[in-house]
C-alpha positions in Angstrom: -158.7 -93.4 -19.4 -159.5 -96.4 -17.2 -158.6 -97.1 -13.5 -157.9 -100.7 -12.3 -157.7 -101.4 -8.6 -156.0 -104.7 -7.8 -157.9 -105.8 -4.7 -157.7 -109.6 -4.7 -155.2 -110.1 -1.9 -155.9 -111.9 1.4 -154.2 -109.3 3.7 -153.0 -111.7 6.4 -150.6 -109.2 7.9 -153.4 -107.0 9.1 -154.8 -109.7 11.3 -158.3 -109.2 12.7 -158.6 -105.9 10.8 -159.2 -107.9 7.6 -160.8 -111.0 9.0 -163.9 -110.7 6.9 -163.2 -107.5 4.9 -160.9 -106.8 1.9 -158.0 -104.5 2.8 -159.1 -101.9 0.4 -162.3 -101.4 2.3 -160.6 -100.5 5.6 -161.6 -97.1 6.9 -159.2 -94.2 6.8 -160.9 -91.2 8.4 -164.5 -92.3 7.8 -164.0 -93.5 4.2 -162.5 -96.7 2.9 -159.1 -96.7 1.2 -160.6 -97.4 -2.2 -163.6 -95.1 -1.5 -161.1 -92.2 -0.9 -159.3 -92.9 -4.1 -162.5 -93.3 -6.3 -163.6 -89.9 -5.0 -160.3 -88.4 -5.9 -160.4 -89.9 -9.5 -164.0 -88.7 -10.0 -162.9 -85.2 -8.9 -160.6 -85.3 -12.0 -163.5 -86.6 -14.2 -162.1 -90.1 -14.3 -164.9 -92.5 -13.7 -164.2 -95.6 -15.8 -163.3 -97.8 -12.8 -162.6 -101.5 -12.5 -162.0 -103.4 -9.3 -160.4 -106.9 -9.3 -161.7 -108.6 -6.2 -160.7 -111.8 -4.4 -161.9 -113.0 -0.9 -165.1 -111.4 0.5 -165.9 -109.9 -2.9 -169.5 -109.5 -1.8 -168.4 -106.7 0.5 -167.7 -104.3 -2.4 -170.7 -102.0 -2.9 -169.4 -99.1 -5.0 -171.9 -98.0 -7.7 -171.0 -97.6 -11.4 -167.9 -99.8 -11.1 -167.0 -102.9 -13.1 -166.1 -105.8 -10.8 -164.0 -108.8 -11.8 -163.6 -111.6 -9.3 -160.2 -113.3 -9.4 -161.4 -116.8 -8.6 -157.9 -118.2 -8.8 -156.4 -115.7 -6.4 -155.1 -118.4 -4.0 -152.9 -119.8 -6.8 -151.1 -116.6 -7.9 -149.9 -113.3 -6.7 -150.4 -109.6 -7.7 -149.4 -110.1 -11.4 -151.9 -112.9 -11.8 -154.6 -110.9 -10.2 -154.0 -108.0 -12.5 -154.2 -110.3 -15.5 -157.5 -111.7 -14.3 -158.7 -108.3 -15.5 -157.1 -108.6 -18.9 -160.4 -108.2 -20.8 -160.6 -104.7 -19.3 -157.0 -103.7 -20.3 -158.1 -102.1 -23.5 -157.5 -98.3 -23.0 -155.0 -96.0 -21.4 -154.7 -97.3 -17.9 -153.8 -96.3 -14.4 -153.4 -99.3 -12.2 -153.1 -99.2 -8.4 -152.8 -101.5 -5.5 -155.9 -101.4 -3.3 -153.9 -100.7 -0.1 -152.3 -97.5 -1.4 -153.8 -94.2 -0.5 -152.5 -91.0 -2.0 -153.4 -87.3 -2.3 -154.4 -85.0 -5.1 -150.8 -83.7 -5.7 -149.7 -87.3 -6.6 -152.7 -87.9 -8.9 -152.0 -84.6 -10.6 -148.4 -85.8 -11.4 -149.8 -89.0 -12.8 -152.3 -87.3 -15.0 -149.7 -84.9 -16.3 -147.4 -87.7 -17.3 -147.4 -87.9 -21.1 -145.1 -90.9 -21.7 -146.0 -94.3 -22.9 -145.3 -96.2 -19.7 -144.6 -94.8 -16.3 -144.5 -96.0 -12.7 -144.9 -93.7 -9.7 -141.7 -93.3 -7.7 -141.1 -91.5 -4.4 -137.4 -90.4 -4.1 -137.9 -89.2 -0.5 -139.1 -92.7 0.4 -136.8 -93.5 3.4 -138.7 -91.2 5.7 -141.7 -93.5 5.4 -139.8 -96.2 7.2 -138.9 -94.3 10.3 -140.4 -96.1 13.4 -142.1 -98.6 11.1 -140.8 -101.9 12.6 -143.7 -104.0 11.3 -142.8 -103.3 7.7 -139.0 -102.6 7.5 -137.2 -100.7 4.8 -135.8 -103.9 3.3 -139.3 -104.7 2.1 -139.6 -101.6 -0.1 -140.0 -102.1 -3.8 -137.0 -100.1 -4.8 -136.3 -98.5 -8.2 -132.8 -97.8 -9.5 -132.8 -94.8 -11.8 -130.1 -93.4 -14.0 -130.7 -90.1 -15.8 -134.5 -90.6 -15.8 -134.3 -94.2 -17.0 -135.3 -97.1 -14.8 -132.6 -99.8 -14.7 -133.9 -102.1 -12.0 -136.9 -102.7 -9.8 -136.7 -105.1 -6.8 -136.8 -105.1 -3.0 -133.9 -103.9 -1.0 -131.6 -102.1 -3.5 -128.9 -100.7 -1.3 -126.1 -99.6 -3.6 -126.0 -97.2 -6.5 -123.3 -95.4 -8.5 -122.7 -91.6 -8.4 -125.1 -90.9 -11.3 -127.9 -93.2 -10.0 -130.6 -92.7 -7.4 -132.8 -95.1 -5.5 -136.5 -94.5 -5.1 -139.6 -96.5 -4.1 -142.3 -97.8 -6.5 -145.5 -97.0 -4.7 -147.7 -99.4 -6.6 -149.2 -97.2 -9.3 -148.6 -97.4 -13.1 -149.8 -95.3 -16.0 -149.7 -97.1 -19.4 -150.7 -96.1 -22.9 -153.0 -98.3 -25.0 -150.1 -99.3 -27.2 -147.9 -100.4 -24.2 -150.9 -102.3 -22.7 -151.0 -104.4 -25.8 -147.3 -105.2 -25.5 -147.7 -105.9 -21.8 -150.4 -108.5 -22.6 -148.5 -110.0 -25.5 -145.4 -110.5 -23.3 -147.4 -112.1 -20.5 -149.2 -114.4 -23.0 -145.8 -115.6 -24.4 -144.5 -116.1 -20.9 -147.5 -118.3 -19.9 -146.8 -120.5 -22.9 -143.1 -121.0 -22.5 -141.7 -119.9 -19.1 -140.7 -122.4 -16.5 -138.9 -122.0 -13.1 -138.1 -118.8 -11.3 -139.3 -115.5 -12.7 -137.0 -112.7 -11.5 -137.5 -112.5 -7.8 -140.4 -114.9 -7.7 -140.4 -118.7 -7.4 -142.5 -118.9 -10.5 -144.5 -116.9 -13.0 -147.7 -117.8 -11.1 -146.2 -116.4 -7.8 -144.9 -113.2 -9.5 -145.4 -109.7 -8.3 -146.0 -106.8 -10.6 -142.4 -105.7 -10.1 -141.2 -109.0 -11.6 -143.1 -108.3 -14.8 -141.8 -104.7 -14.8 -138.3 -106.0 -14.6 -139.0 -108.5 -17.5 -140.2 -105.6 -19.7 -137.2 -103.5 -18.8 -134.9 -106.4 -19.7 -136.7 -106.7 -23.0 -135.9 -103.0 -23.8 -139.2 -101.4 -22.8 -138.7 -97.8 -21.7 -140.4 -97.5 -18.3 -140.2 -94.0 -17.0 -140.3 -92.9 -13.3 -143.2 -90.5 -12.5 -141.5 -88.7 -9.6 -144.1 -87.5 -7.1 -144.0 -85.2 -4.1 -147.1 -85.7 -2.0 -148.7 -87.6 0.8 -149.2 -91.4 0.3 -149.3 -94.5 2.5 -149.2 -98.2 2.0 -151.4 -100.0 4.4 -149.9 -103.5 5.0 -149.8 -103.8 8.8 -151.8 -102.5 11.8 -149.0 -100.0 12.4 -149.4 -98.8 8.8 -153.2 -98.4 9.3 -152.7 -96.1 12.3 -149.9 -94.2 10.5 -152.2 -93.6 7.5 -154.9 -92.1 9.7 -152.4 -89.8 11.3 -150.7 -88.6 8.1 -153.9 -88.0 6.2 -155.3 -86.0 9.1 -152.4 -83.5 8.9 
């Protein structure tokens, strides 16, 4: 199994906190976000780790890690940054955003997932937006689920039918080697032929990972929710940073 951290973003919303340091290297209780997560993966004997970097890539100093610098990070968004590491997408993968910190209970749920393609979903997500005015609930990457099947993934899903539930995608995927090949093939075809908007993005180049997930769902790929119950935080604003330090101290 291989872990890929997507850490190529510029992190403008964190202001001076990330003036000359990548967001994933911000300290949460004496360790960086990525450092915390690497330690947790290694505790589970998962040590094949790749970090896709962008600005200030020289600040990364983790040992026994494969680094890929996304030199084109200014011209695309999260999906493009992930695909900058395409050469390393050759095994069963867990991919995670570099600004997500999560506990052992969540990682255990990911490891136990035995399906071909799963994304991590929190069904009790709304509590995370209480008193979080710098990052409102409308910005959540929502997931619409019907009987264990994901129908839709996008921001600000507000309505569902009686047999449906709405959760939040927390930025982590687990994909089999077979589905990784399909993921890469679909992306390759899109690069050759797609023009104009791509789901909720202005173009394929500006697409988020969620746009690609919706494309795969529309093509009939079964993407399962990995429902988790544990502590996790997304660190996108100064308010999030303080909140993460408080939650992970509990």
